[in-house]
C-alpha positions in Angstrom: -44.6 -75.6 63.6 -45.7 -74.8 60.1 -47.6 -72.0 58.4 -51.2 -72.6 57.5 -52.5 -72.9 53.9 -50.2 -75.4 52.3 -53.1 -76.5 50.1 -53.0 -73.2 48.2 -49.6 -74.0 46.7 -51.3 -76.0 43.9 -48.3 -76.4 41.6 -46.0 -78.2 44.2 -44.4 -81.2 42.6 -42.1 -82.4 45.4 -42.8 -82.4 49.2 -40.4 -84.1 51.7 -41.5 -84.6 55.3 -45.1 -83.3 55.1 -45.9 -83.4 58.9 -49.4 -84.5 59.7 -50.9 -82.3 62.4 -53.3 -82.9 65.2 -55.6 -79.9 64.7 -54.1 -76.8 66.3 -56.4 -73.8 66.3 -53.7 -71.2 66.1 -54.7 -68.5 63.5 -51.3 -68.3 61.8 -49.2 -71.5 62.5 -49.9 -75.0 63.5 -48.0 -78.2 64.3 -48.7 -79.8 61.0 -51.3 -80.1 58.1 -54.3 -82.2 57.8 -54.4 -84.9 55.2 -57.3 -83.2 53.4 -55.0 -80.3 52.4 -53.3 -82.7 50.0 -56.4 -82.9 47.9 -55.6 -79.7 46.0 -51.9 -80.6 45.4 -52.7 -82.4 42.1 -49.2 -81.9 40.5 -47.3 -83.9 43.2 -44.6 -86.3 41.9 -42.8 -87.0 45.2 -44.5 -87.0 48.6 -43.3 -88.1 52.0 -45.9 -88.0 54.9 -44.5 -88.1 58.4 -46.1 -88.3 61.9 -49.0 -90.3 60.4 -50.0 -91.5 63.9 -51.5 -88.0 64.4 -53.8 -88.3 61.4 -57.5 -88.2 62.0 -59.9 -90.3 60.0 -60.0 -88.6 56.5 -63.2 -87.0 55.4 -62.6 -88.0 51.8 -61.0 -91.1 50.3 -59.4 -89.6 47.2 -56.6 -87.8 49.1 -54.0 -89.6 47.0 -55.9 -91.6 44.4 -56.4 -88.6 42.0 -52.7 -87.6 41.9 -52.0 -89.0 38.5 -48.4 -87.6 38.4 -47.3 -89.1 41.8 -44.4 -91.5 41.3 -42.8 -91.9 44.7 -44.7 -92.1 48.0 -43.2 -92.5 51.5 -45.5 -93.1 54.5 -43.9 -92.8 57.9 -45.1 -93.2 61.5 -43.0 -92.0 64.4 -41.1 -94.9 65.9 -41.8 -95.7 69.5 -41.1 -98.6 71.8 -43.2 -101.7 71.5 -46.5 -101.6 73.3 -46.6 -97.8 73.6 -49.8 -97.4 71.5 -53.3 -98.0 72.7 -55.8 -100.2 70.9 -57.6 -97.0 69.7 -54.3 -95.7 68.3 -53.7 -98.9 66.4 -57.3 -99.0 65.1 -57.2 -95.4 63.9 -53.9 -96.0 62.2 -55.3 -98.9 60.2 -58.4 -96.9 59.2 -56.2 -93.9 58.0 -53.9 -96.3 56.1 -56.9 -97.9 54.4 -57.9 -94.5 53.1 -54.5 -93.6 51.7 -55.1 -95.5 48.4 -52.3 -94.5 46.0 -52.8 -93.7 42.3 -52.3 -96.3 39.6 -49.1 -94.6 38.3 -47.2 -95.0 41.5 -43.7 -96.5 40.9 -42.0 -96.4 44.4 -43.5 -96.9 47.8 -41.9 -97.0 51.3 -43.7 -97.9 54.5 -41.8 -96.9 57.6 -42.7 -97.9 61.2 -46.3 -98.7 60.5 -47.8 -99.4 64.0 -50.9 -101.3 62.8 -51.5 -105.0 62.9 -52.9 -105.5 59.5 -52.2 -104.0 56.1 -54.9 -102.2 54.0 -57.1 -104.3 51.8 -55.9 -102.5 48.7 -52.4 -104.0 49.0 -51.9 -106.3 46.0 -54.8 -104.7 44.2 -54.8 -103.1 40.7 -54.0 -99.7 42.2 -50.4 -100.9 42.6 -50.1 -102.2 39.1 -47.3 -99.8 38.1 -45.3 -100.3 41.3 -41.6 -101.2 40.7 -40.0 -100.8 44.2 -41.6 -101.5 47.6 -39.9 -101.2 51.0 -41.2 -102.0 54.4 -39.1 -101.0 57.5 -40.1 -101.4 61.1 -43.5 -103.0 60.6 -43.2 -104.6 64.0 -46.8 -105.6 64.7 -48.1 -107.2 61.5 -48.2 -111.0 61.9 -48.6 -111.6 58.1 -46.9 -110.1 55.1 -49.2 -108.4 52.6 -50.4 -110.3 49.5 -48.1 -108.7 46.9 -47.0 -111.7 44.8 -49.1 -110.7 41.9 -48.0 -107.2 41.4 -47.1 -107.2 37.7 -44.2 -104.8 37.6 -42.5 -105.1 41.0 -38.8 -105.5 40.6 -37.4 -104.6 44.1 -38.8 -105.7 47.5 -37.3 -105.1 50.9 -38.9 -106.2 54.1 -37.0 -105.2 57.3 -38.0 -105.3 61.0 -41.2 -107.4 60.7 -40.8 -108.7 64.2 -44.2 -110.3 64.6 -43.9 -112.6 61.6 -43.3 -116.2 62.4 -44.4 -117.8 59.2 -44.5 -116.7 55.5 -46.9 -118.7 53.4 -49.4 -118.6 50.6 -50.8 -115.2 51.7 -47.5 -113.6 50.6 -48.0 -115.0 47.0 -51.6 -113.7 47.0 -53.1 -117.0 46.3 -56.0 -118.3 48.4 -56.7 -122.0 48.7 -59.3 -123.1 46.1 -58.9 -119.9 44.0 -59.1 -121.0 40.3 -56.8 -118.1 39.4 -54.0 -119.9 41.2 -54.1 -122.7 38.6 -52.0 -120.7 36.2 -50.2 -118.2 38.5 -46.9 -116.4 38.0 -45.9 -115.2 41.4 -43.7 -112.1 41.6 -43.4 -112.1 37.8 -40.8 -109.4 37.4 -39.1 -109.3 40.9 -35.3 -109.2 40.5 -34.1 -108.3 44.1 -35.7 -109.6 47.3 -34.4 -108.7 50.7 -35.5 -109.9 54.2 -33.7 -108.4 57.2 -34.2 -108.1 61.0 -36.9 -110.7 61.4 -35.9 -112.4 64.7 -39.1 -114.6 65.1 -39.4 -115.9 61.5 -39.3 -119.7 61.5 -41.0 -121.1 58.4 -41.1 -120.1 54.7 -43.3 -121.8 52.1 -45.2 -120.7 49.0 -47.9 -123.3 49.2 -49.4 -125.3 52.1 -48.9 -129.0 52.4 -52.3 -130.7 52.8 -53.0 -133.7 54.9 -55.7 -135.8 53.2 -57.3 -139.2 53.5 -56.6 -141.4 50.4 -59.5 -143.0 48.6 -57.9 -146.4 48.9 -58.1 -147.8 52.4 -55.6 -150.0 54.1 -55.9 -153.7 55.0 -57.6 -152.8 58.3 -60.2 -150.7 56.5 -58.8 -147.4 57.8 -58.2 -144.5 55.4 -54.5 -143.8 54.9 -53.4 -140.3 55.8 -50.7 -138.8 53.6 -49.3 -135.4 52.7 -50.3 -134.0 49.4 -48.4 -131.3 47.5 -50.8 -128.4 47.3 -48.9 -126.5 44.6 -50.8 -126.2 41.3 -48.9 -127.8 38.5 -48.7 -124.6 36.3 -47.6 -122.2 39.0 -44.3 -120.3 38.3 -42.5 -118.6 41.2 -40.0 -115.7 41.0 -39.0 -116.4 37.4 -36.8 -113.4 37.1 -35.2 -113.3 40.6 -31.5 -112.3 40.4 -30.6 -111.6 44.1 -32.0 -112.9 47.3 -30.7 -111.6 50.7 -31.7 -112.9 54.2 -30.0 -111.0 57.0 -30.8 -111.3 60.7 -33.4 -114.1 60.5 -31.9 -116.4 63.2 -34.8 -118.8 63.6 -35.5 -119.5 59.9 -34.8 -123.2 59.4 -34.6 -123.5 55.6 -35.4 -122.0 52.3 -38.4 -123.1 50.2 -37.5 -125.9 47.8 -39.2 -124.0 45.0 -36.4 -121.5 45.1 -34.2 -124.2 43.6 -36.6 -125.2 40.9 -38.3 -122.1 39.5 -35.7 -119.4 40.0 -33.8 -120.0 36.8 -32.2 -116.5 36.9 -31.0 -116.5 40.5 -27.4 -115.3 40.5 -26.7 -114.2 44.1 -27.7 -115.6 47.4 -26.6 -113.8 50.6 -27.3 -115.3 54.0 -26.2 -113.9 57.4 -27.3 -114.1 61.0 -29.2 -117.4 60.6 -28.1 -119.5 63.5 -30.7 -122.3 62.8 -29.6 -122.9 59.3 -27.9 -126.4 59.0 -27.3 -126.7 55.3 -27.3 -124.9 51.9 -27.6 -127.6 49.3 -29.3 -128.8 46.2 -29.8 -125.4 44.6 -29.0 -126.1 40.9 -30.4 -122.8 39.7 -28.0 -120.6 41.8 -25.5 -119.6 39.2 -22.9 -117.1 40.5 -22.4 -115.9 44.1 -23.1 -117.5 47.4 -22.2 -115.3 50.4 -22.7 -116.7 54.0 -21.8 -114.9 57.2 -22.3 -115.6 60.9 -24.5 -118.7 60.5 -23.2 -120.5 63.6 -25.2 -123.7 63.0 -24.3 -124.2 59.3 -22.7 -127.6 58.7 -22.9 -128.3 55.0 -22.7 -126.5 51.6 -23.3 -129.1 49.0 -24.4 -129.7 45.4 -24.4 -126.2 44.0 -23.1 -127.1 40.5 -23.2 -123.6 39.0 -21.8 -121.4 41.8 -18.7 -119.6 40.7 -17.8 -117.6 43.9 -18.2 -118.6 47.5 -17.7 -116.2 50.4 -17.8 -117.5 54.0 -17.2 -116.0 57.4 -18.4 -116.7 60.9 -19.4 -120.3 60.3 -17.4 -122.3 62.9 -19.3 -125.6 62.4 -19.0 -125.8 58.6 -17.5 -129.2 58.0 -18.6 -130.3 54.5 -18.2 -128.3 51.3 -18.5 -130.2 48.1 -20.3 -130.5 44.8 -19.2 -127.0 43.6 -17.9 -128.0 40.2 -18.0 -124.5 38.7 -16.3 -122.7 41.6 -13.6 -120.2 40.5 -13.1 -118.1 43.6 -13.2 -118.9 47.4 -13.2 -116.0 49.8 -12.7 -116.9 53.5 -12.9 -114.6 56.6 -9.9 -114.7 58.8 -12.0 -116.6 61.4 -12.5 -119.5 58.9 -8.8 -120.5 58.6 -8.8 -123.5 61.0 -12.3 -124.9 60.1 -11.8 -124.5 56.4 -8.7 -126.8 56.5 -11.1 -129.7 56.7 -12.6 -129.2 53.2 -10.4 -126.7 51.2 -8.0 -129.4 50.1 -10.8 -131.4 48.5 -12.1 -128.3 46.7 -8.6 -127.6 45.4 -8.2 -131.2 44.2 -11.6 -131.1 42.5 -10.9 -127.8 40.8 -7.5 -129.0 39.6 -9.1 -132.2 38.2 -12.0 -130.4 36.4 -10.2 -127.2 35.2 -6.5 -128.0 35.2 -5.6 -125.1 37.4 -5.5 -124.0 41.0 -8.5 -122.6 42.7 -8.3 -118.9 43.6 -8.5 -118.6 47.4 -8.5 -115.2 49.2 -8.7 -114.2 52.9 -10.1 -111.0 54.3 -10.1 -109.4 57.7 -13.2 -107.9 59.2 
């Protein structure tokens, strides 16, 4: 229970765990505050709203928009088991979230256990132009990721627990098919660190759709030839400043987009774990420093990574081919990799001796 009248403390700058109430009529105390009481707290710099599933439809839309000092915002719904909310609960949650439009100056935003099925329309809009860090945790019901690829200042992005997502495609970049803006697009222009975790149903990842089209020239039998056409506009740049990419607990994801090996010239660290469907990590010339792989039971090949200087491997019992790592300086193997690595470590040692005139540094660690 909380005392009434929080809106009268107009000079508050920091508020952790502001509990949203469901409208108790007690004269002195209540189970939480209404969202409208935030309206007078114009000096707020840090705000965490909890129990948002209890929020009623706001009577005014500018509950957060006019807070020109707000830098960090956390929105949290109470975590429950899957299927425990009614359609009315989900609909109301989406309407409330739609009204929580943040101010233009917001730098950090965290979304925790959102129970809706679609994100607000203002995601990816100009109201998030100052955002540098964005975190989603426990967004179990949203089938698609929000269109945030054109946020101009976003540097850190973490998406964890998006259980309903099976495919990540152009909607994530924020580019609609036929949109002329996409002809000269820089997607995620300042993003440096990208993390995906606990996405058990994610199978496909692409930035642009492949189109199947009928060619103008017909075959000998007069039928139009059907072929795949690369739908990526020629002047698009993807993740030009990405330094670290981590994918943990995405067992069904089959492969990484090929664009990650072409456009990500700054990529220094790639970390993969819990990806049982992954067969190979290969042909990534832009990856320049660290490759860390753990518990990818289906992994068979690590090949043609000419700039990687450090390789860390554990829990990959079917890894049989490791080659084309001409810049490798350090190899770190989990204790469970001793037997399987005996197939390819001698070749790596021989290559390193031939190229660098010294032995390859090899280390073993116990988990």
